[in-house]
C-alpha positions, 0 to 999 in steps of 0.5 A: 531504481534504488531502494528509496525510490522503490519504497516511494513508488510502493507507498504511492501505489498503496495510497492510491489503491486505498483512496480508490477504495475510499478506505481511511488510513485509520481503518486500514491501519486497524485492519492490518494491525499497525498504527495509522502513523505506520501506514502514513510512513509506508505511503510516504516511502519513509520506511521499508515495510516487512513482507508480512505487512505488505501482504496484510495491506494487499489483502485488505485492499483486495490486490496482490503484493506484486501489484505494488511492485510491478512496473505494469501498475494497471489502474483499471484492474484495481478494485473500487469500493 
């Protein structure tokens, strides 16, 4: 998997988890300390977020950073709102 593909996968997993928790991009952005556009770009795989940003996103979504990166993305294990 190349870098662009990895960022697309990570972004899709962030978006899926955020939506499952019924959290808006705006609210997540506010909690993480980035712009709403920044969250949108991460979710679309257009940018490589810093590890600190990924950590903050994971904290707000009640998951571990590894959950965005592992091949075994377990939907059943994700929190719901």
